[in-house]
N, C-alpha and C positions, 0 to 999 in steps of 0.2 A: 307351410305356415301351421303353427299349432292352433288348437281350439281354445287355449287359455293364455292369458297374458301374465307373465312372471314379473312382478313389480317389487320395487323397494320404496318404502316410505321415508321421505327426507324431512326430518324434524319430528321428534316424538314427544311433543308437548301434549296438552289436553286434547286438541283436535286431531293431532297425528295418531294418538292412541285410539281415539274414537273411530277414525277411519280404519285403522288396523283391525279393530274388533268387528266393525261393521262388515268388513270383507270376508269374515269367516263364512258368511252366508252367500258369497258370490259364486255364480256359475261360470264366470269368465276370468276372474282375477285371482291369482295366488300371490300373497305377500311372502316373499322369500328372503328379504333383507331389510335393513334399516341403516340410514345414514344419520348420525347424531353425534355431535362433538362431545357432549357430556355423558361419557360412558357410564360413570357411577350412577347417574340419575336414572338411566334406562336399562341397566344390565339385568335387573331382576325381571322386569316386564318382558324383555327380549328373550331371556333364557326360558321363561315359562311358556313361551310360544315357539321355541326352537328357531329363533331368528338370528342370523349372523348380523353383527353390528360393525359398521365401518365408522371411524371417527372423522373421516373426511369424505366429501362427495366424490372426489376424483377416483377413489378406490372403488366406490360403488359403480361408477360409470364405466370402469374398466372390466367389470365382472361380466363375462360372456353369458352367464345364466340369466341376466336381467334384461327384459325387453322394454321396460318402462319405469318411470319414476313418478311418485305422487308427492308433490311438494307442499308441505304444511309448515312453512317457516315464516319469520318476520317479513313484512312486505318489502323492505328495502333489498332483500336478498333474491327476490323472485326473478328479476331480469337476468342477473348473472347466472343463476342456477338453471333457468330454462335454456339459456343459450349454451351452457356447458352440456346439458343433457341432449339438446338437439345436435350439437357437434359430435356427440358420442353415438348418435343414431338411435336414441331412446325416445319412445313416445312419452309425452308429458301431460300430467294432470296437475294444474297449479291452483292452489287455494285462492280465494278472492281476497282483496282485489288483484286482478291479474298483474297490474302494474300501477304505479302512481302517476305516470305520464303516458299520454297517447303515443308519443314517439317510442318509448320503451315497449309498449304493447305491439306496435308495428314491427319492431325489430324481432321480438319474440315470435310473432306469427310468421314473419318472413323466414326466419331460421328453421322453423318446423316445416313450413311449406316446401322449402328448397330441398329438404331431405325426404319428403313424402311422409312426414310424421303428423300424428293427430295431437292437437293441443286442446286439452279439456280445462274447464274452469269450475270452481266450486260454488256455482249458483244453483243450489238444489231447490229453491222455491218453485221454479218452473215445473218441477216433477211432482208437486203435491196435488192430490186429486181435486180438492176444492178450488185451488188456484187454476188448474188446467181447465176446469169447467167454466169458471168466471171468464177466463181468457177466450174460450170457445164461444161463449155467449156474446162477447164483445166483438170478436172478429167476424162472426156470422151475421151480424146485424140484428140479432134478436133483441138487443136493447135500443135499436134505432141508431141515429147519428150520435157518435160519442161526443160528450160535452166536457166531462171532468173526471179525473181520477184523484182520489185522495187516500192517505193512509197514515197510521201511526204505528210504527214498529219499534218496540222498546223492551229493554230488560235491564236488570241490575246485577247480572252475573259477574261483572268485574269489580263491583263494590267490595272493598276489603282486600283486594290484591295489592301487592307492593306498588306504590306510586311510581317507581322507577322502571316498571316493566314496559316493554315496547308497545303493548296495546294501549298504554296511556301516554305515549310519547307523541306530542303534536307533530313531530317531523314524520314519524312512521305511520301515525294514525291521526291525520288532520281532520278538522271539522267535527269534533265530538265523536259521535258513534257512526259517522258516515261509513268508515271502512269496515266496521263490525256488523252493521245492520243495514245502513242506507243503500249500499251498492247492490244488495239483493233486490230491493224495491225498485231502484232505478232500472235494473235489468228487466224486471217485470213490466214496468211502465213502457219502456221502448218496445218490448215484445208485442204489446197490444195497441200502442198509440203511435209508434214510429219514432222518428228522430226528434230529439229535443233541440229547440232553437236557442233558448236562453233560460237562465235561472236567476233567481234572486234569493240568496241564502243568508241566514243569520244564526249565530251561535251565542250562547249565554252560559255563564258559570253561576248556577243558582244553589247547588247543594254542596255542603261541606263533606259529603260522603264520597265525592269523586274529585280527584286532584286537577282535572282539566275541565274544559267546557262540557257540560252535561246535558245541554239542550241544543238541538239543531232543528231549524224549521226552514223549509225550502219551498218556493213557488216556481212552477215550471210553465213555460209556454212551448208547446210542441210546434213543429213545422206545419202541421195540419191545422193549427188553430186551437186544438184541444188544450185545456189548462190542467194543471195538477198541483197538488199540495202534499208534502211529506213531512212528518215529524219523527225524530228519533231521540229518546231520552235514555240516560245512563244510570239513573237511580230509582226509577219507578219499577215495581214488580212487573213481570212479563205481561205485555199487552201487544196483541197483534190484530190489526184490522186493516183491510183494504177494500175500498168502495169504488165502484164504477157507475157513472151516471150517463144515460143516454136520453134522447127525447121520446123513447118508447118504453123505458123501464130502467131499473137499477139492479145491481147485484152487489152483495157484500160478503166477504170472507172474514171470519173471526177465528182466532186461535188462542189457546190458553197456555201454550208452552213452546219451547224451542224444538227444533227438528230432532234433537237427540232424545226427546222424551215422548214415549208412546201414548199420546192423547189425541182424541179426534179433533177435527176442524168442522166448522159449520158454514154452509153457504145459504144465504137468504136472498131472494129476489122477488121483484114485483113488476109486473107488466101492466098493460092498459086495462086488463080485467080487474085491477085493483086488489086481487088476492095476493097475500104474502105467502110465499112458499119457502119452506126451510128443509134442508137436507143435511144430515150428519155424514161426514166422511171419516171412516176409520183411519187410524194412523197407518201410513205406509212409509217404508224407509226410503225417503227421497234422496238421501246421501248415497245409498247403494244404487238406486235407480240411475242417478247421474253418472256415477263411476262406471256402471255396467254399460250404459249407452256409449260412453267414451271408449271403453274397452272393445265393444262391438265394432265401432268404427275403426279402431286401431287394428283389429283382426281382420278387417275387410268383410265383416258380416252385416253391417248396417251403416246408417248415417247418424251424425251427431247434430242435435237440434240448434246449436249455437253457430251462427255464421261468423266469419272473420270480421265483417263490418260491425256486427253487434258487439263482439268482444272489444273492438277498438272504441266504438262509440260510447260504451258504458264507462270506459276510462276517460273519454273526453268529457262526459257529464261530471264525473268525479272531479276532474281538474277545474271545470268551470265553477262547481259548487265551492271548492276550496278558495278559488280566486274571489268569488263573491263574498265569502265570509271575511276575507282580508280587506277588500276594497269597500264593502258596504254598499255596493252598486249592483245593478243588473249586469250579468256577464253573458256574452255569446258563447255557445257551445261549439267546439270544433273550429 
């Protein structure tokens, strides 16, 4: 077994390029190829980095030099591409959401598990320093009995893009900004509060700057009895806040930019001593940290922090939120 993973990036749009550039700093992953149907659009970028481009995924999967693929394609392609990669014996890292249905996520995981392959997912929020500390404080009982989690995670990065793009297609990106932003937060929620029992979600189209629903608000009830609230907006300048409340204290993470911008995050907390503590966390590349932990697991050097149950359950939460926005009712999860 080699000590580095040779990978191909599948889909060289905005995020696929960011991943490719991010991996320049990797100790464990070498990007050696690209799979992208639009050769003209990516030729200059690939040539500047010395990357071979295949215009179809099957050619990439047949390449014996490649150990793994990193999928950064539209959501509806994820299942087919992960199954194809697993069938070819390649480890897979798939951008979020892993799938749009829990059944698809189960098939993807089963295909990888049956071949002894590691399936990673692009939920990098779990790797941010301030988020990790807030999660530690919650799990350790430092905040007492957990009562409520709430957040607003929003940005306007897609304002001005072509309305026909897949990111604004309600079939591929249902429930407003859920698949762009919300699935990161629901992953964080389940990682500290456990399984979600039911959701009550609403969307609204308020701004002419966005062609689809631009407001999403969700109420959660967890199996433990903890409650939660989440908002995602599509036209407000970047705003990131996650707050956790217990009966012995609270903690709040605030951020001013997306993960691809090197700006610090802030963690504030208050316990029974009533003093408000604040700590700044310098930017760390959480995208790289996630990819490297996946690669470490694929190389047999370590473990990956996402369990199969968590990967499936986050898609179950997504499905329930979408159903609730359509029905206007509370929906059970899973």
